[in-house]
N, C-alpha and C positions, 0 to 999 in steps of 0.2 A: 504492500500499501504506499502511497506516495502519500496522504494523510497521515500524521502520525497525534494522537491525544494521549498527554500525561498529567496525570493526577498530582498535583503537588500536595493538596493539603484539604481535610474533611473538616469540616463543623461539627462537632461531637453533642449538640444539644439540638440541630435540624439537621437536614439531610445536602446543606450548602454544601459548592464544594468548589475548590481553588485549581487550575491546569491551564494547561499550555496545548493548544491545537496550532502545527506546524503543516503548512503548506509550500506548495512549490514558488510562491511570493510571501513566505515567511512565517513569521511567529504570531500567534490569536492568543495573549492569555484573557482565558475566561476566568467568572463571566466576563462575556463582553457585549458589549451594544454597537448594533452595524447602522451608521446611518446608509439611509435609505436614496441609490441614486439611480432611480425608475430607468428613467430615458440616459442614463451611461453620464449622468449629472446630479450632484447634490443643489438643487437648485439656489443659485446665488455666490455660491463658493468654488473656488477654482483646487485644484488635488491638492496646492502646497499648502491652503489655509488650510484641508481637512486634514493632513499630514500634520500639520501644528496644534490639533484638537486631540491628536494622539489616537486617532480610529485606526484599528487594525485592519478592518476589512470593513466591506460597503456590501448593499442589497443592490443588484440588478433585474431587471424584470426580463426576462426572456421574451414575454407576451406582447409588450411595447415596444421591444427593439426587433423580432421579428415585423413589424407593421411599419415601424417607422425607425433605422432605412433599410432596415434588412438584415437578417444577419450576415447572408452572404458578401454584404458591402462590408460588413466588420469582420470579418473573416480575412477578406481580400487587405482591408487595411493594419493586419498583425494581429488581429484579435482585439476583445473589450482591453485588456492592460494597455496596451500600447494606442489604442483608439480615442481613449478617453486618459493617457497617461497616469495612469495608478499603479505605481511597482508593488504596492502591497494586496491582501487578498480580496476576491470577490466570490461573490456568492451568487450565482441568478436564481430566481425564482421561476417557476415552471408555468405560472398562469392559470395556474386551479381557482386562486382569488379573483382574479380578474373574470373570468368565465362565470363565477359568483355574482361579483357587481353588475357584471351586463347581462343579467338573468335574462331580461325581456328579450334581447338581441339573440341569444342561444338557443340553439338545438341540440341536448345531451339524449346518447345512446353507448352502449357498450363497445362502439367502434370509434365513437370520438365525439370531439364538438366543431358542430357548423354553426359558425355567428355572421353576424355583421359586422366588418370593419368600423369603428365610430368613425373614424378619419376623413374613409373615404365613402362608407356604404360598399364596398365591394364582399360578394360573400367569401369565407375564409373555413376552412378546414383544418383540425388541428387532432392528433392523437398523439400516442406515446412516442410513438417511433418518430413522426416527426418535429415532437418537442424536444428527444433526444440528438435529435440533425440538427436543433436549431440551437441546442446548447453546448452540443461539440463545437460548433463553426463559434460561437463567441467565444471560446475559451476561457471560461472562470472555472477558478479552484474548484469550487463546490455546486455541483450542477442539482438539481433537486427534480424526483419523481413528479408525473404528472398526478395531479387527484384531482377531486370535485371536493368545492368545501360549500357546504349549504350556509341558507343562510340560521336565523332562531329566532322565534321559535318554529320545530317541522316535525311532523309526523313521526314517529318513531319507526313504523315499516319504510317512509321512505331514506330514512336516516340509514336504516342497516341495508335495503337496497343499494344507494350511493355508496355504505363503507365497501361492497362486495364490488362497485366496480375499481374503486379507488385501490384496492389489493388487486384486482387485475390488473390492474394498468401500470401501478407497481412493477410486478414480475414482468409486464412486456418491455415496460423499459429497460430492465433492468437486463434481460435478452439482447436489447437494442444499445448500450453503452459501451462501445468500443473504441473508448479513448482513453488511452495510459497515463494522459496526465490530467486526470480531472476525477474527481469522485463525487460520486452517488448519494444520496441522504434520501429515505423514503418518510414521508410524512402521514401521520396518524388522525385518521377522522374519524366522525361518531358522536358529532355535538357532543350531546349532558348526558348523554345513556350510556352506564355505566360498561353494561356486558358489552354493548357494541361498542367501544373502547377500548376496551379488552380485548375482545376476538381482533380488530382489527390490529392490535401492538403484536401480539400474539404472533398473529401471522406473518406481518412484517418481519418481524425479530427473524423468525426461521429462516428468513430470503436471505438474513447475514449482509444486511445494509454497511457502506463503513459508517454511517451516521444517521439519527432520526429528528423529524421535527414532529412538533406537534401542533398540526391545525385548526383548523376553523372555530378558532377561539378569537375574543374582541371580536364579537358580529353583534353585539348586544345581549350577548348572557350576563355580563356583570359581574364585578370580580368575587363574588362567593360562589357562585356556580363556576368560575375559572378555577379557582381551586381547588374545589372538589374534585375536577376533571383532573387534575395535576398531581391531588393525592393518591389516586389509583392508576394512574397512569403511566407517571414518572418510575415508578420502582421495578416496573415491568419492561422499560429499556435497559440494555447492555449498560452496566456501569463502566466499562471501558471503552465507549465509542460516544461521542459529544451528542449532546441535545439539544436542541434549538425549538423555541417557541415561537411560532413566528407572529407577526404582526401588533408584537404588546408592546406597549411603549409609555405609559404613563408610570412616573417611579414608584409609585404605588405596588402596582403590578408585576414589574421589573422584579424589585425585590423580592415580594412574593414567589413570584417564580425561581430565583435566585435558592431560597429556602427551600422548596422540592426538588432544588439538584439542577434546574436547566444552565445551562453553559453558553447559549446564546441567544439575543435577539433585537430585534428590528421594529421600527416603525419609523413613520413619517412625521408621528408629533412633535419633536425638538423645532423641526426646520419650517412645520405648516404652523405651529401656533408662533413662533418666531415673524411669521413673517406677517401675521397678522395680531404683530403686537405685543403678544404674552412671553414674558420672560422666565425661564425657571433660576431661584435663587435662594440660596442657602437660608432663609426667611420666608420663602412661600415664593409662590405666584406673584408677578408685578405686569401689571399693564399699564404699559407706556405712555401709552395716545393720551393717559387721563390727564384732563388739564393741572393738576398739583404736582406737575413735574414738567411745569412749562420753565421756570427757572431753576430745576436740580441739580447741582454740580457735583452728585454725586456719582459714581459707578453705577452700573445698573447693579452689580453683589461686588460689594467691598470683599468679600472675601475669593473671587474667583481674579485668576492670572490670565485672560485671556484675551487677543488683542483688543477686541471692543473695550473691557473693561478699566484694561490699562491707560487707554489713551481718551476715552470718551466721556462724557456726561450723559446722563438720563435725558438731560433735557435738548443737547445736541440729538438724541437720537430718536427726541421724540417731533424735533423738528423736523428730521429727515423723514419721518412717517409719515408726518401730515402732510410731508411736501411732496407724498411719493415719489421721493426718491429712493434708485434701487441702492444704494448704498447702508439706508438705512435696513433693506430686509435682510441683505448680507448680513451685517452686524448682529443684528437679533439673534440671525441663523447660528453665527458661528459662535455666538455666548452661548446657545441652549445645547450645540452639539458638544463643548465643552465640560459644561455642566453633567452634564449625563457621562462622559466620556471620565470625568471626575468620579462622580458616583459609583461607575462602577469601578475603578482606581483603589477606592474606598471600602468597596464592599469585597475585594478581594483582599485585601490586607488585613480588613478584619476580618473573614474565615481564617487564615493564616497565623493569625493571635489568637482565635477560637472566642470570639466576640461578638459573633455577626448580630444575634439578635440584638445586642445591646446598640452596634451600631444602625440598624434599621430602625429600632426604638426612637432614638434620638433624633436621627435624619427626617422621617414622618412626623415626629412631633412639629418640627419646625417648617412642615409644610403648607 
């Protein structure tokens, strides 16, 4: 295997663990948060800025890159790393979530998914084999099996049928995976039904993928149900392989995931909230467009050492946002990613020191 996962420490009061994932493009200290670069870019930020946040991996989306500019274009130009000038690790999502989010435009069968492109209205078709071809062409370090993600709530019979389809598709992806320099992860589905999640997990583990993701959460089920799913799903995943909770991105949910033994997270929350004027800080959320910050000379967060906080006041960044200046979007996104990456660094250190629960409690009390 090209990918190596090494466990460095485990918390003795929870299932939290600290480790390292090694890929062709470097080391990912875990638990890790991955900024989302859907279209081969994290909105408003350069690769150099992202490196300065200490992000060790990005998530890009095979579905969107297949539609535009096309996976063959990316392959011709040297693959994603060269195309977007990012020399650290990349994961590509297979597009299952996008199928869910565009449900009205899709027709799903066991063969695959027929859908209408949201860009030009053309009819397209994806199946496990095509999705593998797309991700092989894109050249990410870690690629995901094609899955079906359902909305919440959803009838149990439909969830069970979808789970069996996801397992079949995962097996087809495994058979179609012929790239020597990429690792394939499976995605566990099953909504909030314990028996279905457990069966899906066990079937996928039998296939011996190189890592496992938990999908189908953060779709409206709420924090309580998400934690219930993690409570009975994560222990069934191999301890010696990475565990990835997909699309989960608020600090509470991430720290809950870490407590359950999750290693990888991704979400658009830090950048999307930043562009909308909401900053995550060591003292809670800050809505910087509010008029009370019009003459505020303080940085976004006095405890943050990012470029935005070291150089600019809340008043200036508020001015940029209210004036619709792109720099404001960039500085807010940069700060929020730095906040998330710093949170993960502190979580890793707390696991090594054996006081994760104390860290989590103190951190969340200020949010």
